[in-house]
N, C-alpha and C positions, 0 to 999 in steps of 0.2 A: 834358497827355496821358499822360505816364508814370504819373501818379497813377491815372488811369482804368484803365490797363492793369493796374496793381498790384491795384486793388480788384477788377477782374474776375477776375484770376487767383486771388485769395484766395477769392472767392465760389464759383468753380467747383472750386477745389481741396479745399474742405471735404468735399463729398459723396464725392469720389474717395478722400480720406484715410479717411473713415469706412467706405467700401466695402472699402478695402484691409485695414483692421483686422479687419473682419468675415470677410474671406477668409482671413486668417491665424489666426483663432480656432481653438482645438482644437474638433473636431466635437462633443465632449461638451457644450461650451458653446454652440456655434452652433445645435445642434439640441435644446437642452434645452427640454422642454415648458414652456409659459407658462400653460396652462389644464389643468384636470382632463381634458378630452376628449382631450388629446394624450398623456396618460400611458399607457404600454404595460403591460398586465397588472394583476393584483390589483384587478379591477373592483369587487368587492363592498366591499373596504376603502376604496377611493377614493370610492365612493358614500356611505359613512358620513361621510367627511370633507366631502363635498358638503352633507350635511344640516347639519353644524356651520356651514358657510359661509352656508347659507340662513338659519339661525336667528340668526346674528350673534354669539352668545355662546359661543365655543369654550372647552372645558376645557383643562387641561394635558394634553399628549399624549406618549406614548411609542410610537414606531414601531420595531419590531424586525424584522430580516430580514437575509438575506445581502447582500454588497456588490453594488452596481450594479443594484438593482431599483427605484430611484426614491424612496427614503425622503426624502432631503433635498429633492429636486425637488417632491415632493408637498406637503411642509410650506411651501415657498416659494409654490406655487400657492395654497394656502389663505390664506397671508398677503397675497397680492396681492388676493384677493377681499375679505378682511376690512378691509384698510387702504386700499385704493385709492390715491389720490394721496399719502397719507402713508406709503407703503411704505418709502421710504428712511430717513426719520428715526425710524420706529417699530420698526425691526428691528435686533437685535444678533445676528450670526451668528458663532459660534465653533466651531473644531474642537477638541474636548476631548482628542484624542490629543496635540496640541501644547501646549494650554493646560489642563492637567489638575489643577493644584494648587489648594490652598485660597486662595492669594493672588488668583487670577483671579476666584473667586467673591466674595471680599471687596472686590476692586477693581473690575474692569470690569463684572461683572454687577450688583453692588449700586449702582454709580454710575449705570448705565443705568436701573435700576429706579426710582431717585430722580428722574430727569429728568422735567420737565414737557413733555408733548407733547399738543397739542390734537387730540382724535380724536372722531369721531361717538359718540353715545350708545350704550353697550353694546359698544364696541370697546376693545381693550387693546393695549398694546405687546407685542411677542413676542420672546422670547429663544430662538434656535435653537442647540441644542448637538448638533453632529455627532459621532459616535463617542463618545457619552456613557459607554459601558461602559469607556472607558479612564481615566475620572476616578478619582482616589484616593478611598478611603473617607472621609477627612477632608473633602475637597472636596465630596463628595456630602452629608455631614451638614450642612455650611455651606449648601449649595444648598437643602436641605430647609427650613432656617430662613428663608432668603430668600424661598422660594416662599410660606411662610405670611404673612410680614410684608407683602409687596407683592402679595397676591392680588387686591386691588381694582383695580390699575393694570396688572399685567403677567401674561402667560401664558408658559408654558415648553413648548417642543416639543423632545423629545429623540429623536435617531435613534441606534440601536445595532444591533450584530450579534447580541448575546445579552442578553436582558433579565434573565437570572439574575444578571448582574454589577451590576445597578442595585439599590441597597439597598431593602428592603421599604417603609420610610416614604415614599420618593419614588414607588414603584410604586403605593402606595395612594392617592396624591394625583393620579394621572394616569389618563386613559383609555388602555388598552393596545390597540394595533393591531399586527397581524402581517402582514408581507409575505412571500410565498413566492418562490422562484427562478422566473425567467421560463422559459417553455417554449422549445424550439428553434424552433418555428413563429413565436412572437412575436418572437424575436430576428431570425430570417430576414426576416420581413416588414419590420422597421425597416431592416435592412441593405440590402435591395433598394430601399426607398424612397430612402435616402440616395445609393445608387449612381446612381439615376436623376436625382436632383436635382443631383448633382455631375458628371453625364455621364461616369461611369467605365465602362471596359470590364471585363467580368468573365465568368467561366464558372461552371458549377455546382460544380465541384470547389473553386473559390476560395470561393464562398459557404458550402459545406459546411465547409471548413476554418475560416472565420471563426466559424461557429456552434459547431464542435467546441471551438475554443480558448477561446471565451467562457464556456462552462459556465454559461449562464443569467445572465451578468453583462453588462448592456447597455453599461456603461462600458468594459469590456474589449473588447467587440465593436467599438465605434466607434473606440477607440484603435488596435486592430489593423488595422482597415479603413483608417484615415487613414495609419498608418505604411506599410502595403503600397502604398497609392496614391502616397504621396510618394516611396517608394523605388523602385518598379518601374513605376508607371503602370497596370499590368494586374493585376486581382485573380484570381490562379490559386492552386491548392492549393500548388504548389511555392513560390511567392513568399510566401504567408502563413506557411508553416512556416520559411522563411528569416528572416522578421522575428520570429516568435514564439519560435523556437529552443527547441522542446520535442520530446520523443520523437515521431517520426512515427507516426501511427496505423496506417499500412499495415505498417510494420515490426513494431509491436506485434501487429497482427493475424496476421502470418506466424508470430510466436513462439507465439501461442496455438493456431494451426492445427497447428503441429508438436507441441504438447502433446497435442492431441486425437488426432492420428495415432499418438501413442506414440513420436515421435522426440525424446527428451529432449535429445540431444546438439546437434541443430540449434537447438532452442529455447534451450539454454544459450548457444550461440554468439551469438545475437541479443541475449540479455540482457547478455552480456559486452561486446558492441559498444556497446550503449547506455550501459553503465557507463563504458567507456573514453572515450566522447565527452564525458564530464563532466557528464551530467545528474544532478541530485540524486535521491536515493532516493524522496522524496515526489513528484517530478514523474513518475518512471517508474511508481510504483504507482498514481498518480492516472490516468494515461493507460491503464494496463492495465485499471483498473476501468471507465473510460468506453467503451473499445473492447469489453470483454467484455459490457457491458450492451447494446450495439448489435448484437453478433454474432448470427447465426442458428445456434443450436445446441440440443441437447437441453436442456429446461427444468431437469431435475434436475442435469445437468452444469453449467449456468450458475449455479445456486444454490450448488453445491459450490465452483465457482470463486470466486464473490463472497464466500463465507464465508472461504475461505483468504486472499483479498485483504484482507479486513477484519482478520484475525488478523495478517497481515504488516504492515499499516499500523500496527496498535497497537504492534508491536515497534519499528517505525521511530520512532514518536513517543516511545517509551521510550528511544531512543538507539541501538538496535541497527540502524543504517543501513548495514550492510555488504553487499558483493556476495553473501556467503554467504546472508544472510537473503533477499535478492531471488531468488537461485537456488533456495533451498528452496521458494519459492512454486510453482515449476514442477513439482516432483516429485509432490506429491499430486494434481495436476490433469492429468497426462498420461493421457488416455484413462480417466478416473475411472470410468473412461474406457474401459474395454474393454466394449463392449456384449456381452451374453450371446450375441447372434446371431452374433458373430464367432468363437465357439468352436464348431468343427465336429467331427463324428464322435463316437464314443463315448469316454468318459474311463475310464481304467484306474487302479485304486487302486494306488499305489506303496508308500506307507508311512503308518502312523498313529502319531501321537505324543500327548503330553499335551494339547496346545493345539489340534490340528486334524489334518486329513488331507491327504496329498499325492497328487494324481492326475496322470497323463500324458494330455494332450489335444493338440488341434491348433488353433493360433491363426493365422489368415490364412495357412494353408498351411504353417506351421512347427510342429514339435513343441514343445510347451510344458509347463511344470509349472503345475498349478493348486493353490494352497494355500487350503484352506477352513478357517476357524476354527470351532470348536465353539460352539454356543449353551450358555451356562452356566445350567442350570435352577435353581440355587440362588440366582440373582440376579433381581431384579425385571427384567422384560423390557425396560422403557425404559432402565434403568441399564445392563443388559448390552449393549443395542444401542449406547448412547453410548460405553461403554468399548471395545467392539470396533471401532467406527469410529475412535476415537482411536488404538488400537493399529495398525490398518491404515495410517492416515495417518503415524504415527511410523515405521513400517517403510518406507513410500514415501520419506519424507524421509531416512531412513538410506541408501537406495539413491542418492539425489541427493548426499548429503554424501560418500559414497564416490567417486562419479563425479567430483565437484569436486576431491577430494583425490588422484585418480589411482589409486585402488585398484580391484581387479578384483572384480566381482560379476556374477551372471547378469543379462542384459539384462532390464530391467523393461518388460513389455508393457502393463500396466494393472491396474486394480482395479475391483471391483464392490462398493460399500459395502453395498448392500442384500442381496446374496447372500453377504457376508462372504468374498469371494474375492480372491486376488491371482494375476495371470498373469505368469509370467516364463520366461526362456529355460531350455530343458532341455539340459543338458550331458551328452549321451548317453555320451561316451567317458571322462568323468571318474570318479574314485573319491575316497573321502574320505581325508584325511590319516591317519586312524586305520588304514584298511585298508592304506595304503601302508607305514606304520610296522610294522604287524603282519607284512607280507610281508618286510620287511627283517630282522626279529628272529626269523623262524621258525627260523633257524640262526645260527651265529656270524657276526658282521659282518666282512666283509673290508674292505680299504682303500677300495674304490670305494663300498661301501654306507655306510661311516662318513662319507665325504665327502658323500654325498647327504643323510645325516641332518643333518650340520652345515648344509648349504645350506638344508634345509627349516626348521631351527630359526631360521636368520637371516631367512628369508622371513616366518615367523610373527612373530618379534620386530619386524620392519619393519612388518608390517600392523597389529599391535596398537599399536605406537608412533605410527603415522600416525593411526589411529583416535582415540587419546587426545589427540594434538596438535590434532586438529580437534574436540575436546570431544564425541566420540561414544563412548558406553559401550555395548558390545555386549550385555552382560547374560547371555550363555550361551556363553562362549568354551570350546569343546571341539574336539578334533581331528575330531570327527564333523561339526562345522559349518564345516569347511574342506575345499574340494575341490581336487584336483590335476588340472588339465585339460591334456592333452597339447598341446604346441606343436611343430609341425614346423619343422625348420631353425632352432632357437633359437640365434641367434648369441651371445647373452649368456652362456649356460652350456650347452654341448652335453652335459655330463655330467648335467645335471638339466633335461631338456626339458619342464618343466611350468610353468604359471602357477598361483599360489595364488589361489583364488577363495573369498571369504568369503560364507557363506550364513546364513539364518535370523536375521533381525533382529527377530524377534517380541517380544523383551524389551528391545530397544535403547531408549535415551533420550539426550537431549542434556544434558550437564552439564559444568561446569568444576570441579566439586567433586572434590578429590583423593581423598576417601574412596571415592566411587563408582568411580573408576578403580582404586584400590587393591583394592577388592573384585573388580573385573573380573580383575585379575591373580591374585588368590587363587583365584577360580573356575577359571581356566585351570590353575594349579598343581595343584589337587586333581583336576581331570579327567585331567591327564597322569599323576599318580601312581597314579590308579585304573586307567586304561586301559593304561598303559605302565610298570608298576612295575619292569620289567627295565632301564629306561633312566633311572637317577637323575640323569644329567648333562644330560638333554634340556631341562628347564625352565631351569636356570642358563644354558644357551646362548641360549635364547629371551630371557631377562631381559637378558643382555648386549647382544644386538641391539636390544632395546627401549630401553636407555639411549642408544644412539647415535641412534635415529630419533625419539624423543619429546623435543623440545626445549621443550615447554610444561609447566613445573613438574615435570620428571622426578624430581628429587631428592625433592621433597615427596610425589609419588605413590608412589615406592618406599618412602619412610619410612612412609607410611600403609599400604602393603601389608604391611610388616613388622609394623606395629601390629595390623592385622587378623589376620595370621597368628598373632601371639602370642595374640590373643583366641581363635583357633581356631574361628571361626564364620563363616558366610556370611550376608550380609544377605538378608532375605526379598525375593524378587522376586514381585510381584503380576502375574499374567498375565491 
């Protein structure tokens, strides 16, 4: 009797154990397609493979495409159709990212190709190499030779992300098929199907979050779905982002909205928050791109955004993955952002210079300065348009760099790249440092005026020092490009109630080159000697303050300034 109980228990336990194993399977394996009809997306390419399966004599194959689109699964489906009951013994599946050396080709692959397996007429053994683009060149050369020798008995199916990393001799021996990223709708349909089969509770925000984090990668979508289900039971947006731990798209969207509205400081606070939360620069820039692409905004503005995102991503890939680079992304795109319709009333010409005109206008009910760059008739129109756009963007980035460094500039309202205009704050009560100095030197300096002059020199030295410390070269440092804006109840220095505001970054550029910074100092010296020749001690006082506040290669910069000064020339600035 006990034996009967034992045998009964064993018989009923086997199905339960199998059911338990299936239940504990990762969903990417549990719901892996077994037939071509179950594969999501890339219908035309899958149909071509269906023709190979029907004919029975498949060639060597390379399937290239992004991760999680079903490359390996498709190859396995093809192998099941071709090999039928012989599927297990006639397949060798390797992940080339782990087994990528020449020894694997000479050992495992060659031994498998030499094995005798009885197959129906016209069928061949199949070697599946996943992530084949990770194989070393030596291993690929050995594989090429193996493919030639055993072409009568063995076929090779390679899956890779980028086919360019597969050597040309292998490519020429294979049929090349390309898979594209899955659409959001395709991912969503599969996720909903699995939620229903697993009887999961979910809401629309949760499904949208799964699709957003998947980025067209079905494997990522199912892993995130299973992790959220196991961790929380309910698929909601908040739960998904707790599991995925990437920058929340709503936070990124708020940041972009602040840019569009021209509120760069609020946008920067969000960027700083994301950075301090520990997200990698590539994660942040990736989410900024995906959110921007989905946002409802002016098409031209969206294209400008995406262009800047691409340039910033390139810098990050090159290793410049700092908060400064991420923040600089925001400046050119804040109200690129000023729509011409937002400038109301008549504009009044204030000043005309070599590079453009300054007008006074009204922006969103506030008095503003409109800087319009000239069209250079001597340049090809397309080249002139490109250079002007680059200059305007560089000036916008300079505003952002100053804000990050804590320096005072007029508030930046926006730019119109097509109209060659920048809109900024109009400091109506301010006057240039040149006019202030001229007012002091109209008569003999008394003790109070001498003190004010020293304070001004210290402020100028501080500003230039901080600019250079942050690798920003102004390009046109003169006392005419510095404003003194009155500050009421200035507790810091009642004897000098002004804040020093730097303007006109039209020739500015970013550089850590000490010669560029040395030339910047030399330009300032020549401007002061020309405009304020009666004050020979003014520039030495500025230079002394500069030494204190520029801690970034200060000695080298001043040595280069002395060298430039000795040469007695100013480097040409191209505007």
